[in-house]
N, C-alpha and C positions, 0 to 999 in steps of 0.2 A: 774785538770788533767782528771778527768773521763768525765767531760762534753766534753772537748777538743777531747778525743778519741771517744766518741760516734758520734760527729760531723763529724770527718774525716771518720770514717767507714760508716756513713750516706752518705757522699759525694761519697764515693767509689761505694756503692751499686747503688746510683742514676746514676752515670756515666755508670756503666755496664747495668743497666736496660735499660737507654735510647738507648745504642748501640744495645742491643738486639731487641728492638722493633722498632727502628727508622732507622736502617741502610738502608732501602729501600728508605727512604726519607732524602738523604744526607744534602740538605740545612735546612730542619727542624732540623735535628739532630745538624747540625752546630750552628744554632740560640740557641738551648736549651744548647749547650755547651758554648757558649758566655755569656749566662745568667748565668749558673752556675758559670763560671769564674768570672763575675762581683760579684755574691754573695761571692765568695771566697775571692776576692779582698776587699770587703766592711768589711770583717772581718780581713783579714791579708793584710796589705798594706805597709810594709816596703820596702825599696829599695832591700833588700836582697830577699825579696818574688817575687818582679818583676823580678829580674835577674834570680831566679830559673825558674820561669814560662816561661819566653822568651827565655832562654838557651835551654830549653828541647823542646819548640815549634820548634826552629830552628834546633838545632842538632838532636834531635829525628826524625824529618821530613826528615832531609837529610839522615840519616841512613836508614830509610823506603824506600825513594826514591831510593837509591843505591841498596839495597838488592832486592827490588822488579823489578826494571828495569832489573836486571841481573838474574831474575827467581828464587830467593830463596822463594818467595811467591807472591801470587795475592790478589786482594781485589775485592770485588763486587762493581760496580759502580764508579771507580775511576775517578777523574777529570784528573789528569795527573799522572798517575801511582799508587797514592794513593788517598783515599777519601779526599774530602775537609774538613771534620771535623777531621781528624786524628791528624794534628799540634795542635789543641786546647786541644785535649784529651791527648796529650803527656805534655802539659803544666800543666793541670789539676793533672795528676799522679804526676808529679815532685813535685809540690807545696804541694800536699796531702801527699806525702811520706816524704818530708822534715818535715812537721808539725807532722806526725805520729812519726817519729824518735825522734823529739824534745820532744814530749809528753811522750813517753816511757822512755825517758833518764832522765826526771825531777824527782827530789825528792819529795815525798809526804809531 
């Protein structure tokens, strides 16, 4: 359980640091998030994991598009209202949060 928690927290910090330093290079950031997603799927690859990831990718992005389009917030260098890398980040966040919740609720 501890190793899993450390891995999930590491993934979180990597995703945040990548966004902080690579936001001005959206396609490089997209590529790094795709690689990070691939690494996550090499560890967690059940049908449920894919469903969480791609559901968040789609529905998180739709929510971002809607809210941004109507002026709730804006992004630097959007492709179409939102950055090209943001959908993948939604997937990473959903999968990581699911795994975090599962790890925190497991018995030692």
